[in-house]
Backbone of each chain as nested JSON, in Angstrom:
{
  "chains": [
    {"id": "A", "residues": [
      {"number": 1, "name": "MET", "atoms": {"N": [5.075, -1.515, -19.335], "CA": [4.726, -1.231, -17.931], "C": [5.865, -1.647, -17.018]}},
      {"number": 2, "name": "TYR", "atoms": {"N": [6.067, -0.927, -15.969], "CA": [7.093, -1.179, -14.958], "C": [8.477, -1.379, -15.564]}},
      {"number": 3, "name": "PRO", "atoms": {"N": [8.945, -0.41, -16.348], "CA": [10.285, -0.552, -16.903], "C": [11.366, -0.359, -15.849]}},
      {"number": 4, "name": "ASP", "atoms": {"N": [10.998, 0.209, -14.708], "CA": [11.997, 0.482, -13.687], "C": [12.309, -0.786, -12.893]}},
      {"number": 5, "name": "SER", "atoms": {"N": [13.58, -1.11, -12.798], "CA": [13.969, -2.368, -12.147], "C": [13.684, -2.349, -10.653]}},
      {"number": 6, "name": "GLU", "atoms": {"N": [13.8, -1.202, -10.012], "CA": [13.517, -1.143, -8.571], "C": [12.052, -1.47, -8.303]}},
      {"number": 7, "name": "VAL", "atoms": {"N": [11.169, -0.952, -9.148], "CA": [9.741, -1.23, -8.986], "C": [9.462, -2.716, -9.244]}},
      {"number": 8, "name": "SER", "atoms": {"N": [10.033, -3.234, -10.308], "CA": [9.807, -4.646, -10.649], "C": [10.3, -5.57, -9.539]}},
      {"number": 9, "name": "GLU", "atoms": {"N": [11.473, -5.275, -9.027], "CA": [12.023, -6.117, -7.962], "C": [11.187, -6.022, -6.699]}},
      {"number": 10, "name": "PHE", "atoms": {"N": [10.709, -4.824, -6.402], "CA": [9.89, -4.661, -5.199], "C": [8.603, -5.472, -5.304]}},
      {"number": 11, "name": "ILE", "atoms": {"N": [7.968, -5.397, -6.468], "CA": [6.723, -6.148, -6.667], "C": [6.992, -7.644, -6.604]}},
      {"number": 12, "name": "SER", "atoms": {"N": [8.019, -8.092, -7.281], "CA": [8.317, -9.535, -7.307], "C": [8.63, -10.067, -5.92]}},
      {"number": 13, "name": "LYS", "atoms": {"N": [9.31, -9.261, -5.121], "CA": [9.734, -9.714, -3.795], "C": [8.584, -9.739, -2.793]}},
      {"number": 14, "name": "ASN", "atoms": {"N": [7.667, -8.789, -2.929], "CA": [6.694, -8.58, -1.856], "C": [5.274, -9.049, -2.138]}},
      {"number": 15, "name": "PHE", "atoms": {"N": [4.97, -9.364, -3.402], "CA": [3.583, -9.676, -3.744], "C": [3.484, -10.926, -4.615]}},
      {"number": 16, "name": "VAL", "atoms": {"N": [2.294, -11.495, -4.622], "CA": [1.908, -12.409, -5.695], "C": [1.277, -11.517, -6.759]}},
      {"number": 17, "name": "PRO", "atoms": {"N": [1.957, -11.304, -7.894], "CA": [1.478, -10.32, -8.87], "C": [0.526, -10.93, -9.902]}},
      {"number": 18, "name": "VAL", "atoms": {"N": [-0.577, -10.235, -10.128], "CA": [-1.581, -10.695, -11.092], "C": [-1.903, -9.531, -12.028]}},
      {"number": 19, "name": "ARG", "atoms": {"N": [-1.938, -9.804, -13.309], "CA": [-2.273, -8.745, -14.271], "C": [-3.47, -9.169, -15.111]}},
      {"number": 20, "name": "PHE", "atoms": {"N": [-4.408, -8.235, -15.244], "CA": [-5.584, -8.468, -16.075], "C": [-5.56, -7.51, -17.256]}},
      {"number": 21, "name": "ASP", "atoms": {"N": [-5.622, -8.05, -18.455], "CA": [-5.751, -7.223, -19.653], "C": [-7.241, -6.999, -19.878]}},
      {"number": 22, "name": "VAL", "atoms": {"N": [-7.737, -5.845, -19.455], "CA": [-9.176, -5.618, -19.454], "C": [-9.722, -5.352, -20.858]}},
      {"number": 23, "name": "ARG", "atoms": {"N": [-8.817, -5.179, -21.837], "CA": [-9.295, -5.054, -23.216], "C": [-9.827, -6.394, -23.705]}},
      {"number": 24, "name": "LYS", "atoms": {"N": [-9.257, -7.472, -23.165], "CA": [-9.657, -8.808, -23.592], "C": [-10.769, -9.385, -22.724]}},
      {"number": 25, "name": "ASP", "atoms": {"N": [-10.756, -9.019, -21.436], "CA": [-11.734, -9.596, -20.515], "C": [-12.002, -8.593, -19.392]}},
      {"number": 26, "name": "ALA", "atoms": {"N": [-13.198, -8.04, -19.389], "CA": [-13.537, -7.033, -18.383], "C": [-14.088, -7.648, -17.101]}},
      {"number": 27, "name": "GLN", "atoms": {"N": [-14.311, -8.949, -17.11], "CA": [-14.934, -9.59, -15.946], "C": [-14.167, -9.368, -14.637]}},
      {"number": 28, "name": "PRO", "atoms": {"N": [-12.828, -9.449, -14.65], "CA": [-12.113, -9.204, -13.379], "C": [-12.365, -7.821, -12.799]}},
      {"number": 29, "name": "MET", "atoms": {"N": [-12.633, -6.84, -13.658], "CA": [-12.92, -5.5, -13.137], "C": [-14.21, -5.519, -12.328]}},
      {"number": 30, "name": "GLU", "atoms": {"N": [-15.204, -6.228, -12.838], "CA": [-16.463, -6.321, -12.095], "C": [-16.262, -7.114, -10.814]}},
      {"number": 31, "name": "ARG", "atoms": {"N": [-15.53, -8.199, -10.914], "CA": [-15.339, -9.074, -9.75], "C": [-14.683, -8.327, -8.584]}},
      {"number": 32, "name": "PHE", "atoms": {"N": [-13.68, -7.491, -8.922], "CA": [-12.924, -6.829, -7.86], "C": [-13.288, -5.354, -7.695]}},
      {"number": 33, "name": "GLY", "atoms": {"N": [-14.311, -4.898, -8.408], "CA": [-14.783, -3.533, -8.228], "C": [-13.829, -2.475, -8.745]}},
      {"number": 34, "name": "ALA", "atoms": {"N": [-13.101, -2.794, -9.802], "CA": [-12.227, -1.797, -10.418], "C": [-13.021, -1.056, -11.486]}},
      {"number": 35, "name": "ASN", "atoms": {"N": [-12.807, 0.255, -11.575], "CA": [-13.634, 1.069, -12.467], "C": [-12.833, 1.892, -13.453]}},
      {"number": 36, "name": "TRP", "atoms": {"N": [-11.525, 1.763, -13.407], "CA": [-10.69, 2.636, -14.222], "C": [-9.368, 1.93, -14.458]}},
      {"number": 37, "name": "THR", "atoms": {"N": [-8.664, 2.319, -15.492], "CA": [-7.313, 1.815, -15.689], "C": [-6.351, 2.984, -15.823]}},
      {"number": 38, "name": "PRO", "atoms": {"N": [-5.124, 2.859, -15.327], "CA": [-4.701, 1.704, -14.545], "C": [-5.248, 1.762, -13.109]}},
      {"number": 39, "name": "THR", "atoms": {"N": [-5.575, 0.601, -12.583], "CA": [-5.909, 0.457, -11.173], "C": [-5.057, -0.673, -10.603]}},
      {"number": 40, "name": "ILE", "atoms": {"N": [-4.524, -0.435, -9.422], "CA": [-3.785, -1.458, -8.688], "C": [-4.531, -1.711, -7.394]}},
      {"number": 41, "name": "LEU", "atoms": {"N": [-4.824, -2.965, -7.117], "CA": [-5.4, -3.335, -5.83], "C": [-4.389, -4.162, -5.061]}},
      {"number": 42, "name": "ILE", "atoms": {"N": [-4.244, -3.874, -3.794], "CA": [-3.416, -4.696, -2.92], "C": [-4.359, -5.427, -1.969]}},
      {"number": 43, "name": "LEU", "atoms": {"N": [-4.302, -6.734, -2.033], "CA": [-5.138, -7.581, -1.186], "C": [-4.261, -8.286, -0.169]}},
      {"number": 44, "name": "ASP", "atoms": {"N": [-4.803, -8.534, 1.014], "CA": [-4.041, -9.342, 1.96], "C": [-4.094, -10.805, 1.525]}},
      {"number": 45, "name": "SER", "atoms": {"N": [-3.39, -11.653, 2.247], "CA": [-3.265, -13.042, 1.8], "C": [-4.589, -13.799, 1.878]}},
      {"number": 46, "name": "ASP", "atoms": {"N": [-5.593, -13.194, 2.539], "CA": [-6.926, -13.805, 2.561], "C": [-7.828, -13.24, 1.468]}},
      {"number": 47, "name": "GLY", "atoms": {"N": [-7.281, -12.347, 0.643], "CA": [-8.053, -11.827, -0.487], "C": [-8.862, -10.588, -0.188]}},
      {"number": 48, "name": "ASN", "atoms": {"N": [-8.639, -9.968, 0.964], "CA": [-9.369, -8.751, 1.306], "C": [-8.608, -7.513, 0.804]}},
      {"number": 49, "name": "GLU", "atoms": {"N": [-9.331, -6.606, 0.153], "CA": [-8.669, -5.396, -0.353], "C": [-8.182, -4.535, 0.801]}},
      {"number": 50, "name": "ARG", "atoms": {"N": [-6.908, -4.117, 0.725], "CA": [-6.326, -3.268, 1.767], "C": [-5.853, -1.931, 1.252]}},
      {"number": 51, "name": "HIS", "atoms": {"N": [-5.689, -1.827, -0.079], "CA": [-5.233, -0.557, -0.626], "C": [-5.568, -0.502, -2.106]}},
      {"number": 52, "name": "ARG", "atoms": {"N": [-5.791, 0.723, -2.601], "CA": [-6.184, 0.907, -4.007], "C": [-5.433, 2.098, -4.586]}},
      {"number": 53, "name": "ILE", "atoms": {"N": [-4.857, 1.895, -5.754], "CA": [-4.159, 2.973, -6.46], "C": [-4.836, 3.12, -7.818]}},
      {"number": 54, "name": "GLU", "atoms": {"N": [-5.389, 4.289, -8.07], "CA": [-6.067, 4.537, -9.35], "C": [-5.33, 5.637, -10.098]}},
      {"number": 55, "name": "GLY", "atoms": {"N": [-4.977, 5.353, -11.342], "CA": [-4.287, 6.34, -12.159], "C": [-2.783, 6.193, -12.076]}},
      {"number": 56, "name": "PHE", "atoms": {"N": [-2.129, 6.827, -13.034], "CA": [-0.664, 6.759, -13.119], "C": [-0.017, 7.55, -11.986]}},
      {"number": 57, "name": "LEU", "atoms": {"N": [1.114, 7.047, -11.507], "CA": [1.933, 7.772, -10.536], "C": [3.397, 7.693, -10.955]}},
      {"number": 58, "name": "PRO", "atoms": {"N": [4.163, 8.735, -10.691], "CA": [5.61, 8.637, -10.894], "C": [6.211, 7.609, -9.939]}},
      {"number": 59, "name": "LYS", "atoms": {"N": [7.429, 7.207, -10.264], "CA": [8.061, 6.097, -9.534], "C": [8.044, 6.269, -8.014]}},
      {"number": 60, "name": "ASP", "atoms": {"N": [8.513, 7.397, -7.517], "CA": [8.636, 7.567, -6.074], "C": [7.282, 7.462, -5.389]}},
      {"number": 61, "name": "ASP", "atoms": {"N": [6.273, 8.091, -5.962], "CA": [4.94, 8.038, -5.374], "C": [4.349, 6.633, -5.496]}},
      {"number": 62, "name": "PHE", "atoms": {"N": [4.639, 5.975, -6.597], "CA": [4.101, 4.631, -6.793], "C": [4.701, 3.649, -5.776]}},
      {"number": 63, "name": "LEU", "atoms": {"N": [6.026, 3.715, -5.61], "CA": [6.657, 2.836, -4.624], "C": [6.123, 3.122, -3.216]}},
      {"number": 64, "name": "ALA", "atoms": {"N": [5.957, 4.394, -2.912], "CA": [5.431, 4.753, -1.592], "C": [4.027, 4.194, -1.405]}},
      {"number": 65, "name": "GLN", "atoms": {"N": [3.214, 4.246, -2.454], "CA": [1.859, 3.701, -2.365], "C": [1.866, 2.184, -2.174]}},
      {"number": 66, "name": "LEU", "atoms": {"N": [2.772, 1.506, -2.87], "CA": [2.868, 0.05, -2.689], "C": [3.242, -0.27, -1.243]}},
      {"number": 67, "name": "LYS", "atoms": {"N": [4.172, 0.494, -0.7], "CA": [4.593, 0.274, 0.688], "C": [3.479, 0.615, 1.666]}},
      {"number": 68, "name": "LEU", "atoms": {"N": [2.693, 1.628, 1.305], "CA": [1.534, 1.967, 2.131], "C": [0.559, 0.781, 2.163]}},
      {"number": 69, "name": "GLY", "atoms": {"N": [0.387, 0.152, 1.031], "CA": [-0.5, -1.012, 0.983], "C": [-0.012, -2.138, 1.869]}},
      {"number": 70, "name": "LEU", "atoms": {"N": [1.281, -2.409, 1.83], "CA": [1.838, -3.457, 2.696], "C": [1.665, -3.088, 4.171]}},
      {"number": 71, "name": "ALA", "atoms": {"N": [1.893, -1.828, 4.472], "CA": [1.779, -1.379, 5.859], "C": [0.332, -1.494, 6.353]}},
      {"number": 72, "name": "HIS", "atoms": {"N": [-0.614, -1.09, 5.514], "CA": [-2.023, -1.193, 5.912], "C": [-2.443, -2.658, 6.071]}},
      {"number": 73, "name": "ALA", "atoms": {"N": [-1.935, -3.509, 5.204], "CA": [-2.265, -4.938, 5.341], "C": [-1.74, -5.474, 6.66]}},
      {"number": 74, "name": "ALA", "atoms": {"N": [-0.525, -5.071, 7.045], "CA": [0.025, -5.497, 8.329], "C": [-0.79, -4.932, 9.482]}},
      {"number": 75, "name": "PHE", "atoms": {"N": [-1.214, -3.687, 9.353], "CA": [-1.991, -3.039, 10.42], "C": [-3.321, -3.758, 10.634]}},
      {"number": 76, "name": "VAL", "atoms": {"N": [-4.031, -4.002, 9.553], "CA": [-5.337, -4.671, 9.68], "C": [-5.161, -6.093, 10.196]}},
      {"number": 77, "name": "GLY", "atoms": {"N": [-4.017, -6.704, 9.89], "CA": [-3.715, -8.038, 10.415], "C": [-3.205, -8.021, 11.845]}},
      {"number": 78, "name": "LYS", "atoms": {"N": [-3.235, -6.842, 12.454], "CA": [-2.805, -6.634, 13.849], "C": [-1.334, -6.941, 14.065]}},
      {"number": 79, "name": "ARG", "atoms": {"N": [-0.544, -6.848, 12.999], "CA": [0.917, -6.965, 13.117], "C": [1.465, -5.533, 13.235]}},
      {"number": 80, "name": "PHE", "atoms": {"N": [1.251, -4.975, 14.442], "CA": [1.471, -3.534, 14.596], "C": [2.946, -3.143, 14.525]}},
      {"number": 81, "name": "ASP", "atoms": {"N": [3.839, -3.995, 15.022], "CA": [5.269, -3.677, 14.922], "C": [5.7, -3.59, 13.458]}},
      {"number": 82, "name": "GLU", "atoms": {"N": [5.274, -4.584, 12.677], "CA": [5.598, -4.579, 11.246], "C": [4.969, -3.368, 10.563]}},
      {"number": 83, "name": "ALA", "atoms": {"N": [3.716, -3.088, 10.916], "CA": [3.025, -1.948, 10.292], "C": [3.775, -0.654, 10.584]}},
      {"number": 84, "name": "GLU", "atoms": {"N": [4.15, -0.445, 11.845], "CA": [4.861, 0.793, 12.189], "C": [6.177, 0.883, 11.414]}},
      {"number": 85, "name": "ARG", "atoms": {"N": [6.892, -0.231, 11.364], "CA": [8.168, -0.234, 10.63], "C": [7.955, 0.127, 9.164]}},
      {"number": 86, "name": "ARG", "atoms": {"N": [6.935, -0.43, 8.567], "CA": [6.683, -0.143, 7.144], "C": [6.237, 1.294, 6.928]}},
      {"number": 87, "name": "PHE", "atoms": {"N": [5.407, 1.814, 7.818], "CA": [4.999, 3.227, 7.68], "C": [6.215, 4.139, 7.824]}},
      {"number": 88, "name": "ARG", "atoms": {"N": [7.088, 3.839, 8.775], "CA": [8.261, 4.702, 8.977], "C": [9.256, 4.578, 7.813]}},
      {"number": 89, "name": "GLU", "atoms": {"N": [9.305, 3.436, 7.18], "CA": [10.153, 3.292, 5.989], "C": [9.72, 4.263, 4.899]}},
      {"number": 90, "name": "ILE", "atoms": {"N": [8.424, 4.458, 4.768], "CA": [7.923, 5.405, 3.765], "C": [8.417, 6.817, 4.1]}},
      {"number": 91, "name": "LEU", "atoms": {"N": [8.359, 7.154, 5.387], "CA": [8.827, 8.477, 5.8], "C": [10.309, 8.662, 5.506]}},
      {"number": 92, "name": "GLU", "atoms": {"N": [11.075, 7.589, 5.716], "CA": [12.53, 7.682, 5.508], "C": [12.906, 7.639, 4.026]}},
      {"number": 93, "name": "GLN", "atoms": {"N": [12.221, 6.784, 3.28], "CA": [12.635, 6.533, 1.892], "C": [11.894, 7.388, 0.861]}},
      {"number": 94, "name": "HIS", "atoms": {"N": [10.699, 7.876, 1.232], "CA": [9.893, 8.659, 0.288], "C": [9.283, 9.884, 0.992]}},
      {"number": 95, "name": "PRO", "atoms": {"N": [10.13, 10.684, 1.629], "CA": [9.599, 11.784, 2.453], "C": [8.86, 12.857, 1.664]}},
      {"number": 96, "name": "ASP", "atoms": {"N": [9.124, 12.926, 0.361], "CA": [8.468, 13.957, -0.446], "C": [7.26, 13.414, -1.219]}},
      {"number": 97, "name": "SER", "atoms": {"N": [6.93, 12.174, -1.002], "CA": [5.784, 11.586, -1.705], "C": [4.482, 12.033, -1.058]}},
      {"number": 98, "name": "ASP", "atoms": {"N": [3.4, 11.91, -1.819], "CA": [2.092, 12.261, -1.274], "C": [1.661, 11.308, -0.165]}},
      {"number": 99, "name": "SER", "atoms": {"N": [2.297, 10.151, -0.097], "CA": [1.94, 9.15, 0.911], "C": [2.576, 9.426, 2.266]}},
      {"number": 100, "name": "ALA", "atoms": {"N": [3.582, 10.278, 2.307], "CA": [4.342, 10.456, 3.54], "C": [3.492, 10.967, 4.712]}},
      {"number": 101, "name": "PRO", "atoms": {"N": [2.647, 11.99, 4.522], "CA": [1.843, 12.433, 5.672], "C": [0.921, 11.333, 6.209]}},
      {"number": 102, "name": "GLU", "atoms": {"N": [0.333, 10.571, 5.301], "CA": [-0.519, 9.454, 5.739], "C": [0.309, 8.437, 6.519]}},
      {"number": 103, "name": "ALA", "atoms": {"N": [1.526, 8.167, 6.027], "CA": [2.4, 7.209, 6.716], "C": [2.767, 7.706, 8.106]}},
      {"number": 104, "name": "GLN", "atoms": {"N": [2.998, 9.01, 8.22], "CA": [3.35, 9.553, 9.536], "C": [2.193, 9.385, 10.522]}},
      {"number": 105, "name": "TYR", "atoms": {"N": [0.993, 9.624, 10.046], "CA": [-0.195, 9.471, 10.886], "C": [-0.336, 8.023, 11.367]}},
      {"number": 106, "name": "TRP", "atoms": {"N": [-0.276, 7.106, 10.402], "CA": [-0.538, 5.715, 10.755], "C": [0.629, 5.07, 11.507]}},
      {"number": 107, "name": "ALA", "atoms": {"N": [1.837, 5.585, 11.335], "CA": [2.964, 5.086, 12.129], "C": [2.682, 5.326, 13.613]}},
      {"number": 108, "name": "GLY", "atoms": {"N": [2.147, 6.501, 13.907], "CA": [1.8, 6.808, 15.295], "C": [0.687, 5.923, 15.815]}},
      {"number": 109, "name": "VAL", "atoms": {"N": [-0.315, 5.713, 14.978], "CA": [-1.432, 4.859, 15.398], "C": [-0.951, 3.423, 15.615]}},
      {"number": 110, "name": "ALA", "atoms": {"N": [-0.098, 2.942, 14.709], "CA": [0.409, 1.57, 14.834], "C": [1.23, 1.421, 16.111]}},
      {"number": 111, "name": "LYS", "atoms": {"N": [2.035, 2.448, 16.415], "CA": [2.823, 2.391, 17.656], "C": [1.897, 2.355, 18.873]}},
      {"number": 112, "name": "TYR", "atoms": {"N": [0.875, 3.191, 18.849], "CA": [-0.093, 3.207, 19.957], "C": [-0.803, 1.858, 20.098]}},
      {"number": 113, "name": "LYS", "atoms": {"N": [-1.239, 1.31, 18.965], "CA": [-1.955, 0.036, 19.015], "C": [-1.038, -1.094, 19.475]}},
      {"number": 114, "name": "GLY", "atoms": {"N": [0.236, -1.006, 19.101], "CA": [1.18, -2.07, 19.446], "C": [1.654, -2.011, 20.876]}},
      {"number": 115, "name": "THR", "atoms": {"N": [1.709, -0.804, 21.434], "CA": [2.273, -0.646, 22.779], "C": [1.232, -0.277, 23.827]}},
      {"number": 116, "name": "GLY", "atoms": {"N": [0.111, 0.277, 23.391], "CA": [-0.889, 0.761, 24.338], "C": [-0.491, 2.08, 24.983]}},
      {"number": 117, "name": "ASN", "atoms": {"N": [0.59, 2.655, 24.524], "CA": [1.099, 3.902, 25.094], "C": [0.519, 5.108, 24.352]}},
      {"number": 118, "name": "GLY", "atoms": {"N": [-0.368, 5.83, 25.027], "CA": [-1.025, 6.965, 24.4], "C": [-0.072, 8.082, 24.015]}},
      {"number": 119, "name": "ALA", "atoms": {"N": [1.114, 8.09, 24.607], "CA": [2.092, 9.14, 24.267], "C": [2.461, 9.09, 22.787]}},
      {"number": 120, "name": "ALA", "atoms": {"N": [2.314, 7.924, 22.18], "CA": [2.651, 7.79, 20.756], "C": [1.794, 8.721, 19.908]}},
      {"number": 121, "name": "LEU", "atoms": {"N": [0.568, 8.957, 20.344], "CA": [-0.318, 9.836, 19.57], "C": [0.095, 11.294, 19.733]}},
      {"number": 122, "name": "GLY", "atoms": {"N": [0.448, 11.666, 20.966], "CA": [0.933, 13.022, 21.192], "C": [2.212, 13.295, 20.422]}},
      {"number": 123, "name": "GLU", "atoms": {"N": [3.104, 12.297, 20.385], "CA": [4.351, 12.457, 19.623], "C": [4.048, 12.649, 18.134]}},
      {"number": 124, "name": "THR", "atoms": {"N": [3.025, 11.965, 17.677], "CA": [2.649, 12.092, 16.267], "C": [2.115, 13.487, 15.976]}},
      {"number": 125, "name": "ALA", "atoms": {"N": [1.283, 13.999, 16.878], "CA": [0.778, 15.371, 16.702], "C": [1.939, 16.352, 16.673]}},
      {"number": 126, "name": "GLN", "atoms": {"N": [2.922, 16.124, 17.536], "CA": [4.1, 17.007, 17.553], "C": [4.876, 16.913, 16.243]}},
      {"number": 127, "name": "ALA", "atoms": {"N": [4.991, 15.687, 15.741], "CA": [5.724, 15.495, 14.482], "C": [5.071, 16.276, 13.352]}},
      {"number": 128, "name": "PHE", "atoms": {"N": [3.753, 16.365, 13.381], "CA": [3.052, 17.12, 12.345], "C": [3.262, 18.626, 12.475]}},
      {"number": 129, "name": "GLN", "atoms": {"N": [3.726, 19.064, 13.623], "CA": [4.065, 20.485, 13.739], "C": [5.414, 20.779, 13.088]}},
      {"number": 130, "name": "GLN", "atoms": {"N": [6.19, 19.704, 12.873], "CA": [7.497, 19.861, 12.231], "C": [7.432, 19.617, 10.721]}},
      {"number": 131, "name": "ARG", "atoms": {"N": [6.583, 18.67, 10.334], "CA": [6.537, 18.243, 8.93], "C": [5.108, 17.98, 8.487]}},
      {"number": 132, "name": "TYR", "atoms": {"N": [4.807, 18.312, 7.271], "CA": [3.492, 18.053, 6.664], "C": [2.37, 18.803, 7.391]}},
      {"number": 133, "name": "GLN", "atoms": {"N": [2.689, 20.021, 7.843], "CA": [1.717, 20.801, 8.63], "C": [0.429, 21.079, 7.868]}},
      {"number": 134, "name": "ASP", "atoms": {"N": [0.536, 21.191, 6.537], "CA": [-0.632, 21.586, 5.748], "C": [-1.416, 20.41, 5.192]}},
      {"number": 135, "name": "SER", "atoms": {"N": [-1.058, 19.204, 5.579], "CA": [-1.75, 18.036, 5.042], "C": [-3.042, 17.77, 5.81]}},
      {"number": 136, "name": "PRO", "atoms": {"N": [-3.989, 17.1, 5.18], "CA": [-5.21, 16.7, 5.907], "C": [-4.899, 15.81, 7.106]}},
      {"number": 137, "name": "TRP", "atoms": {"N": [-3.788, 15.074, 7.029], "CA": [-3.436, 14.17, 8.133], "C": [-2.994, 14.952, 9.358]}},
      {"number": 138, "name": "ALA", "atoms": {"N": [-2.435, 16.131, 9.14], "CA": [-2.064, 16.99, 10.271], "C": [-3.322, 17.417, 11.025]}},
      {"number": 139, "name": "LYS", "atoms": {"N": [-4.387, 17.711, 10.287], "CA": [-5.646, 18.088, 10.941], "C": [-6.175, 16.931, 11.778]}},
      {"number": 140, "name": "LYS", "atoms": {"N": [-6.093, 15.728, 11.219], "CA": [-6.602, 14.562, 11.955], "C": [-5.799, 14.323, 13.23]}},
      {"number": 141, "name": "ALA", "atoms": {"N": [-4.475, 14.548, 13.15], "CA": [-3.614, 14.304, 14.315], "C": [-3.694, 15.437, 15.334]}},
      {"number": 142, "name": "SER", "atoms": {"N": [-4.242, 16.576, 14.917], "CA": [-4.225, 17.738, 15.815], "C": [-5.014, 17.488, 17.094]}},
      {"number": 143, "name": "VAL", "atoms": {"N": [-5.961, 16.591, 17.034], "CA": [-6.768, 16.295, 18.22], "C": [-5.929, 15.636, 19.313]}},
      {"number": 144, "name": "TRP", "atoms": {"N": [-4.774, 15.105, 18.945], "CA": [-3.902, 14.447, 19.927], "C": [-2.913, 15.407, 20.571]}},
      {"number": 145, "name": "ALA", "atoms": {"N": [-2.867, 16.637, 20.103], "CA": [-1.884, 17.577, 20.654], "C": [-2.225, 17.87, 22.112]}},
      {"number": 146, "name": "ALA", "atoms": {"N": [-1.188, 17.986, 22.934], "CA": [-1.408, 18.22, 24.364], "C": [-1.924, 19.633, 24.577]}}
    ]},
    {"id": "B", "residues": [
      {"number": 1, "name": "MET", "atoms": {"N": [14.805, -7.177, -13.45], "CA": [14.024, -8.378, -13.133], "C": [12.617, -8.233, -13.705]}},
      {"number": 2, "name": "ALA", "atoms": {"N": [12.257, -9.138, -14.585], "CA": [10.9, -9.1, -15.135], "C": [9.915, -9.702, -14.133]}},
      {"number": 3, "name": "ILE", "atoms": {"N": [8.777, -9.085, -14.019], "CA": [7.756, -9.596, -13.107], "C": [7.076, -10.802, -13.744]}},
      {"number": 4, "name": "GLU", "atoms": {"N": [6.941, -11.867, -12.987], "CA": [6.251, -13.059, -13.49], "C": [4.768, -12.936, -13.15]}},
      {"number": 5, "name": "TRP", "atoms": {"N": [4.06, -12.251, -14.035], "CA": [2.648, -11.987, -13.787], "C": [1.829, -13.267, -13.889]}},
      {"number": 6, "name": "LYS", "atoms": {"N": [0.886, -13.409, -13.005], "CA": [-0.117, -14.462, -13.131], "C": [-1.352, -13.836, -13.764]}},
      {"number": 7, "name": "THR", "atoms": {"N": [-2.188, -14.669, -14.36], "CA": [-3.401, -14.15, -14.99], "C": [-4.66, -14.805, -14.424]}},
      {"number": 8, "name": "ASN", "atoms": {"N": [-4.471, -15.83, -13.611], "CA": [-5.613, -16.523, -13.02], "C": [-5.756, -16.083, -11.563]}},
      {"number": 9, "name": "ALA", "atoms": {"N": [-6.826, -15.346, -11.286], "CA": [-6.998, -14.769, -9.955], "C": [-7.165, -15.845, -8.882]}},
      {"number": 10, "name": "ASP", "atoms": {"N": [-7.891, -16.886, -9.195], "CA": [-8.14, -17.909, -8.169], "C": [-6.859, -18.661, -7.813]}},
      {"number": 11, "name": "GLU", "atoms": {"N": [-6.046, -18.955, -8.807], "CA": [-4.759, -19.603, -8.519], "C": [-3.865, -18.683, -7.693]}},
      {"number": 12, "name": "ALA", "atoms": {"N": [-3.876, -17.409, -8.039], "CA": [-3.057, -16.445, -7.296], "C": [-3.545, -16.308, -5.856]}},
      {"number": 13, "name": "LEU", "atoms": {"N": [-4.859, -16.258, -5.669], "CA": [-5.406, -16.167, -4.312], "C": [-5.006, -17.384, -3.484]}},
      {"number": 14, "name": "SER", "atoms": {"N": [-5.039, -18.535, -4.102], "CA": [-4.65, -19.761, -3.405], "C": [-3.168, -19.717, -3.022]}},
      {"number": 15, "name": "GLN", "atoms": {"N": [-2.351, -19.268, -3.959], "CA": [-0.911, -19.17, -3.686], "C": [-0.634, -18.152, -2.579]}},
      {"number": 16, "name": "ALA", "atoms": {"N": [-1.346, -17.042, -2.606], "CA": [-1.149, -16.014, -1.584], "C": [-1.518, -16.545, -0.207]}},
      {"number": 17, "name": "LYS", "atoms": {"N": [-2.62, -17.266, -0.154], "CA": [-3.087, -17.788, 1.135], "C": [-2.098, -18.808, 1.695]}},
      {"number": 18, "name": "SER", "atoms": {"N": [-1.641, -19.707, 0.848], "CA": [-0.726, -20.751, 1.332], "C": [0.636, -20.159, 1.689]}},
      {"number": 19, "name": "GLY", "atoms": {"N": [1.031, -19.085, 1.018], "CA": [2.334, -18.491, 1.286], "C": [2.309, -17.307, 2.229]}},
      {"number": 20, "name": "GLY", "atoms": {"N": [1.094, -16.903, 2.65], "CA": [0.989, -15.76, 3.546], "C": [1.499, -14.466, 2.933]}},
      {"number": 21, "name": "LYS", "atoms": {"N": [1.317, -14.333, 1.633], "CA": [1.85, -13.173, 0.911], "C": [0.697, -12.347, 0.339]}},
      {"number": 22, "name": "PRO", "atoms": {"N": [0.787, -11.033, 0.383], "CA": [-0.285, -10.223, -0.219], "C": [-0.274, -10.311, -1.741]}},
      {"number": 23, "name": "LEU", "atoms": {"N": [-1.395, -9.911, -2.328], "CA": [-1.52, -9.915, -3.783], "C": [-1.496, -8.497, -4.314]}},
      {"number": 24, "name": "LEU", "atoms": {"N": [-0.964, -8.356, -5.494], "CA": [-1.06, -7.103, -6.237], "C": [-1.826, -7.406, -7.516]}},
      {"number": 25, "name": "LEU", "atoms": {"N": [-2.986, -6.785, -7.668], "CA": [-3.79, -6.959, -8.883], "C": [-3.641, -5.719, -9.745]}},
      {"number": 26, "name": "ASP", "atoms": {"N": [-3.225, -5.921, -10.979], "CA": [-2.994, -4.819, -11.913], "C": [-4.016, -4.913, -13.035]}},
      {"number": 27, "name": "PHE", "atoms": {"N": [-4.893, -3.922, -13.097], "CA": [-5.891, -3.853, -14.172], "C": [-5.379, -2.866, -15.205]}},
      {"number": 28, "name": "THR", "atoms": {"N": [-5.088, -3.368, -16.383], "CA": [-4.484, -2.493, -17.381], "C": [-5.197, -2.611, -18.722]}},
      {"number": 29, "name": "ALA", "atoms": {"N": [-5.182, -1.508, -19.444], "CA": [-5.664, -1.512, -20.825], "C": [-4.532, -1.153, -21.767]}},
      {"number": 30, "name": "ALA", "atoms": {"N": [-3.315, -1.088, -21.217], "CA": [-2.146, -0.75, -22.031], "C": [-1.659, -1.996, -22.758]}},
      {"number": 31, "name": "PRO", "atoms": {"N": [-1.017, -1.821, -23.883], "CA": [-0.445, -2.988, -24.584], "C": [0.507, -3.742, -23.67]}},
      {"number": 32, "name": "MET", "atoms": {"N": [0.423, -5.059, -23.714], "CA": [1.239, -5.881, -22.815], "C": [2.331, -6.614, -23.588]}}
    ]}
  ]
}
């Protein structure tokens, strides 16, 4: 597992990593509500689940998902500047990943929450007219279009 | 860089809380 050094370094740098071998002990799956393998849960430092990855993903999508988890944890912790920065990093570093449209949506929301400036939502709707037009997140952002 | 996996959830939760760091929980059935 995780033969890629970039993935290993990212996990080591950003998380307290815990691995459960569910063949030997299934109890952690019940405790944390995991129902399938592989499953990755990202919890904030208080132990609250903030993101869930179920099933295998290629490297680029997996890294983007890990970053999405960090960004969501920052967002829920009301660290909106950090959240926006992390969401935009996904757009810059993993623009072709399945996580990118979600990151674009939440980057706008984080900017709005951090600044109180409603224009951030309109800018996000505009951005979806340029990129990821066919994603479900574009539909969600369409309500913000002027 | 090899990941230094922990296997005790409660110890990891305590470490995360004291260090202000998020946790990554990996549930696997693959050979380790």
